[in-house]
N, C-alpha and C positions, 0 to 999 in steps of 0.2 A: 490513285488518281493524282495527277500532277496539277500544280497551280503555278502558272507562269509568274515568276517573280518580277519580270519586266512590267507586267500589267499593273502592278500595285505601286510602282515607283513614280509614275507620272500622274499628276493630278488631272481629274476630269475637267474638260473645258467644252461642254456640249455647245454645238452651234449647227445651224442648218447648212446643208450643202445639197447639190443636185446629184442624182445618181451618176450622171456623166463624169462627175469630178472624183468619184471614189476610185481607189486603186488597191491592189492586194496589200494587206497589212493594216488597212484602216479598220477601226472599231466603230460600228454604226448601229443605230437603232432604226427600225423601219418606220416607226411612227413616234410622235411625241409621247403617246401613252406608254409605248414600249420603253422609252428612255426613262419615264417616270417610275416604271416598275422594274428598272434595272434588268431589262431584257435586251442584251447586246449580242452582236455577232461580229466575227472577224471576216473580212473579205479575203477569201483565199484565191479567187480567180474572177476575172471579168472577161466577157466575150460579147462583141456586138451581135445582137439578134436580128434587128432590122434597122433601117435608118432612124427609126424613132425609139427603139427600145434597146436595152442592154441586159444580158444574162449575167447575174451576179451569183457566185457560189459562196455560201456563208457557212461558218462553223462556229459553235459556241466558243468563247474565249478561253474557257478552262478545259476544253476538249469535248468531243462528241461526234455526231454524224453530220455530214455535209447536207445542205439543202440548197436548191436553186430557186432563185426568184427572178422573174422577168419584170424589169422596171422601166417605166418611161424615162428617157434621158433627162427630162426636165423635172422629174418627180423629186420632191424635197424629202430628204432623210436627215437624221441627226448624227453628226459625227461627234465622237467622244473627245476628239483632240488627242488621241493616243494612236501610236502605231505599234504593232506587234510583229514579231518574227513568225511568219506563217509556219515555218518548219518546226517551230517549238510548240505549236498547239497540237496536241495529240488527237488521233481519231480514237474515240471511246464508244463502246456500246454497253448498255445496261445488261446485266444478267437476266436471263429469262426465268422469272419466278412463277410462271403459270402452274407448273406441275410439281413445284418443290414442296415437300412436307416439312414444315418448320418444326423445330424442336427447341425447348428451353436451352439456353446457352448459345444459340446461334446469334451471329452479329450481322447487321446490315449497315453499310455506309452509303450515304446519299449526298450528292454534291449538285447544287444548282449551277450548272455549268454556264448558263447565260449571264450570270452575274460575276464580273471580274473580281469582285471583292468578297465573294461568298466563301464561307468556311465549310469544310466537310462535316456533316452530321453523322453521328454514330449511334445506333440503337442496338440494344441487346434484349433478347427475348427472355422473360422471366415470368413464370406463373401464367403463361398463355398470352402475355401482353408485351409489347415492345416498349422499352423504357429508354428515354433519351439520356438519363443519368441515373444509374442504379443507386448512387449514394447522395444525390442531390435532393433539394426540397422543392423543385419546381413542379413535380408531378406530371411532367410532359410525357404522354404515352401515345402509342398508335396501335391499331388493331392489325391483324394479319392482312385483312382486305386493304387497309390503307397503305401498308407497305408494298403489297403487290401492285397497287395502282399508282405508285409514285413514279415509276419509270416512264418518262415521256421525253420529248425533244428538249425540254428545259432541264431535266434531271438525269444524272447517271447513277444507277443504283447497283451495288455489288453485294453479293451474299457470301458470308463466310460461315460455313457449318461449324458447329461446336467441335473442338478437338476431341478425339477419342481418348478416354482415360486409360493410362497404362499403369498397372500395379507396380509399385516399387518395393524393394526389399527393406528399405530403410526409411526413416522419417518418423514424425510424431504419431503416437497411437491415438486412436479414437477412444473417447471416454464416454461411458454411458451411466445412467442412474438406474440402479437395480433395487434400492430399498429406501424407505422413508420412515422417519420417526418424529414425533412432536409431543411436547408438553406445553400447553398454552392456557391462557385465561378461559378458553372455551372448553377445557378439559384435558384429560390425559389420553393421548392417542391421536393418530392422524385422522381417523374416522370422525371423531368429535370436532376436530378442527375443520375439516372439509364440509361436514354437514352444517356446522354453525355458520360458515362463510356463505354457503349457498342459501341458507334460510334467512340471512341478514340479521343474525343475532350478535350481540356483543357480550364480552366477559369482563366489563369494567365494573368495579364494586366500590362501595364505601369502605374506608379503612376504619374499623371500629376499635382497634387496639388503643390502649391508654396512652402509648407513646406518641400517637398521632393526634391526640385530642386538641392540642393547641396550635396545630398547623393551619395556615390559611387555605390549603388545598388538601382534601382528605379523600380523594378517589384515585384508584389505580387499577391497572389490568393485572390482577393477581390470579395465580393458579388456584382453582377451587378445592384442591385436596392437598394434604400434607405429603410431600414426596417421600419423607422418611418412613411413612407407614407402608409404602409399597416396596421397600427394600429391606433386606435382613438388618436387624437392629444394630449389630456390631459394625457392619459395613457403613450404614447410614451415619453413625456417630463419627466416622472418620472423613465424612464429606461435608463440605458446605452446601447450602441450599442450591446454588447454581450447579455444582457438580452432581447433585442428586438429580436435578432436571436432565442434565446431560447424559447420565448413565441410563436413565429410563428411556430417553429418546433414542439413544444408541442401541439399546437392547431391542426396541421395537423395530428400528431400521434393519438391524442385523437379521432378525427373524423374517422381516418382510422381504429381504433379499434372498431368502431360501437357505440361510445358514443355520446350523444347529445351535440351540441355546447353550451358553457356556463359553463360547469363544472360538478361537482359531483352531486349537487342538481338536476339540470336539467336531469341528467342521472339516477336518482333514486338510487344513491350510497351513502353509509355511508362515509362521507368525512374523518372520522377517520381511515378508512381501506384503504386509498389511500396515497401514499407517492411520494416524488420527490427526486431524487438523481442525481445531475449534477456535472460534473467535469469542472474545470477552473483553469488556472494558475494565471492570473490577472483579467480576466473578460473583462475589458475595461480600458486600461491605459490612454486613452485620457482625461477622466474626471478629473483626478488628475493633469495632465499636463496643461489642460485648466484653472483649478482653480489657479494653481501656476502663470500662465501668468497674469491672471486678478489681482491677488494680487500684483504682481510686477508692474503692470500698474496703481496701485492705485484704482482699481475698486473693488466693493464688490464681495464676494464669495457666491454662492448659498448655502442655508442651506441643500440642497439635495446632496452636494458634497460627504460627507462621506458615506451615504447609497448607493450612486450610484457608489462608488469606490470599495467597498469590493467585493471580488470574489464570495461571496454568493448571490449577487444580482440576478443572473439569477434564482437560485432555489427559492428564495423568490418571485420573480415576477411570475413564473409559478404557485407557490402555491396560490398566490393572484388571478391570472387570472382564475384559474379553481376551486377555493375554495377547496383546498386540505389541510386538517388539520392533517393527520396522522403523517407526518414528512416532512421536507424539508432540506435535507443534501447537503453539498458541499464537494467534494473531491479535494484536491490540491496536485497533485503528478507529477508536470511538465507535459511532453507530454503524460504521461500515465494516466492523470486525468480522461478522459472520460471513458476509459475502466475500470478503478478501480471503478468508480461510478456505472457502470452497474453491476459489480461483487458484490458490496456491496448491491445493490438493489435485486439481485438474492437471497442472503442470507436472507434479510429481509422478502422476500416472502416465501422462503423455510421453515423458522422456525416460520411462523405464525404471524409476527409482523404487516404486512399489506397484503392485497390481490392483490393489483394493485400498480404499481410504474411506473412513467415516469422517464426514466434514460438515460443518455448520457452525452454530453458536449457542451459547448458554449464558444466562444472566439472571441475577437475583439482587436487584438494587432498590427494592421498594423499602427504604429505610427512612427514618425521620430526618436524618441529616441530608440525605440526597434529595428527598422531597422538599425540604426547606430551601436547599440551594437552588433547585430548579424554580421554585416559587419566587425566590428573591430575584432571579433573572427575569421574572415575568414571562417565563417560557411555558408554564403549565396552564391548561384550561381551568377556569374557575367555576365551571358548571358542575352541578351534581348529577345524580342518576335517578332522582325521585320521579321524573316523568317517563322513565323507561327508555328514553333515547340515549344514544351514546354522546358523552360530552366531547369526544374526539371527532372532529368533522373535517376530514381531509378534503381540500379544494372547496370547502363550503364558504358561502358568502359571509356567514357569521362565525367562522372559525376564530378561536381565541387562544390557541396553544395546544400542545400535545398532552397526552396522558401517560404517565410513567407506567412501565409494565415489566413483566418477568416471564421466563419460560426457556424453552430450548427447541431447536429444530435441527435434525441431522439427516444427511443424505448418505447412502452408500454409493460411492463412485467406483467404477470398475473399468479396466481395460476391456474394450468390446470383445476381443478374441477370447479373453478369459471368461467373460459372461456367457458368450455363445457356446463355448466348449462345455460348460456345465448346464446348459439349457435354461439359463436364468430368464425371468420375465424382465424386459427392458421398458422402463417408463419413457425415457427420452435420451437424447444425447446431451451431455454437458459439453457444449460446443466451444465456449470461449469466455473470456472475461476481459475487463478493462479497468485501469486505474488512472486517476489524475489527482492533482492537488489544486485547490483554489488559490492558495497563497494570498488570502484576502483579510481574514480576521480570525481571532482565536475561537469565536463562537458563532458569529453571524455568517450566513452563506454569501457568496458573491452574487449580487443581484443580477448580474449579466447572464449567469448560468453557463458561462464559457467552459468552466472546468467540468461541469456535469455533461455538457454536450461532447467534450473531448472523451470522457470515459465511455459514453454511449457508443461513439463512433469506433473507439478502440475495441470494445467488446464485440461489435458486429464484425469488424475486420479480423479479429482474432479467431472468430468462429468460421472464417472463410466465406462470409456472406456479404450481403449488401443491404443498404437501408430498406430497399423495397421488399426484402425477405421478412422483415419484422412484422409480426401479425398481432402482437399484444405487448403491453408494458405493465408490469406490476410496479407501481410507483412507490417511492420512499414516502412522500407526502405525509409529513408529521402533523399537519393541521396548524402549523405556524404560518402567519401571514407572509413573511418574507420567504421562508423556505419553499412553500408551495408555489409561489409566483416564480421563483428562480428555476425550480425544476420544470414547471410548465413552459417557461420561456425557452429552456434548453431543448425540450422535446419538440416544440414548434420549430425551433431552428434546425433541428436534425431532420424531422419528418415532414415539415411544411404543412400543406393543406390536407394531407391524408387523414381519413377518418379512422384513426387507429384506436381500437378499444383499450382504454386505460382503467385500471382499478387500483384502489389503495386500501390496505387492510387494517390500518391503525384505528379506524373507527370501530372495528370488531375487537381488536386486541389491546389497544394502547400501543405505546412505543416500547418494544422489548429490548431496546438498547443494543448491546452486542449480540443478542440472540435474534434480533429482527431479521437480519439477512438470511439466517438459517431457516426460520419459520416461513418467511415470504418466498424463499426458494422452494420449499416443500409445496406451498400453494401454487407456485408457477409451474412446477412439474405436473401437478394434478390438473391444472388448467389445460396444458398441452395434452396430457394423457386422456382426459375425458372430453376435451373439446368444448369446455364451458368456462366462461369468465365470471367469477363471483362479483356481486354488486359491491359498490362502495357505500357504506352506511354512515350515518351521522345525523340524519333527519333534517338537514338544512338545505337550503337552496344553493346551487353551485354558483361560485363567483364567476361572473361573465369574463373577467380578465384572464381566467385560466385558459380558455380557448382550446380545450381538449375534449375528445369524445370520451367522457368519464361514464363508465357503466354504473347506473344507479337503479334503485327500485327492485330489480329482479336480475337473476343471472342471465347471461346472454351467450348464444352459441358463438364459438370461436370462428372467425372467418377462415375460409379455406385457401385463400390466395397468399400463402406465405408459410414459413416453417420455423421462424425464430421468435421466441418470447424472451423478454428482458426482465430482470429483477434488479431494481435500483436500490442502492444504499449510500447515504451520504452522512458524514459525521462532523461533529465539532472540530474546528481546526482545518476544515477544508478537505477532509478525506472523502474521496469519491470512488465507489466501486460498483461495477455493473456486471452482472452475470448473464450470459447468453445461452439459452437452452434451445435445442432443436428437436421438433417432434419426429418420430420415426414411424414408418408404416408397419 
């Protein structure tokens, strides 16, 4: 549809004239009300009808169909004070939408042709609704009936069917999730995690060890069993606690994906086509602390101290345990480590570097020094657990800080064609991810939430989706005052007024640091797979300033009008990572 450039260059100077005075090219409104409502027409032809009347042919200034009006010669009309080239005003007719079967992906453009300064509006159909802006926050939508009824003499409407998809031989591969594993404060195993989330239970406990006795904060989200007791003794002695968590979670995910216990060779896989990608901040700080104490006491230090201290120990131990030789990478990006590690693995599979990857995060940093440091920052909640409620209260009005935690969460990611060829059960698609940096402060979040919003938009875009496709957000929400407000503000900026169900799991688990992204990704996968959003726990009233649809009290059914779920992770120093998962039928 064209827009006459000439019509926008001359300012309006409305003034009354008689019908006898108008000539072709004049821009007129038939009544003062029409002028007020920007309802203008170009005079394309005039012809005397009778001695007292004149026939005027009118066409909308941006194009359309002609109409004739017989006007008394002395009748007053409003002239816009503009003249247009009649030959440049096109004849346009709206598409007949009466019998059209609309499909998602169709586009409709509409132009109010009687308004010389109108802009063309474009709508795209998504989830049975026409959206003015798929990635905006206005929430402007229209129904099929409204779109069909829009074509009249004031509007020209054009329908553009969605293009047919053509398969291509090259391009990024689709990545799917085929296995899950978790070790968390709710117990060992995905089932204990999921059941605890749905039941609204938490795994935050009093730290009763002698080394914690003098600390101002003595609660944490600790795994309720000793992971070393679940592994062969000789192997466990060569792993730090974080690596033990990682191996247990990786073994569960491996078996859940349908592979044979033992690893790649037992499963008939080429070990060079399998990778590991795990996130960790420190992995396990206790090894280095213990070695330092032994040295100060005059005792010998184990030769395994260094290899058991490095953050990459978890990835290397999973690689050793399952005989994975494709790659074993470690991502260290503060509390965004686990999510970024999953994103990195998605790309490695997308672009053919490996076919399968175990990805997630593992962490064990519930140590006196770390607890004391967080307490000195005034970042930890000072509540206890005596009343049975969780001291971690994401988005709560009375939130006062996060609760330190430990654990591991691992996903088996796989190229879709590889998974389907072996008949694997597919939980969902690992559709995309996004990163950004706040560049604001070494510890505090940017209160504007701009960096978070950027990571969210990038994740949705990387997934090949739009904001309107997002059906759920698993929030980072650590229960710090500033952090929760920044994230909430970012989500409102991206999603606007949409009632998007949001949940936050740190009331159940505490903040698992580098493992948080892995465990929360497991939960987000299960939310899509089962169609159920777990509640946010903490026992407190929600902060009204949050302004989000936070799921509380009981689990809620996942809405059907969308297919993307996001899992957010943000870390000290401004690290922002967002994972986008897509449900599959």
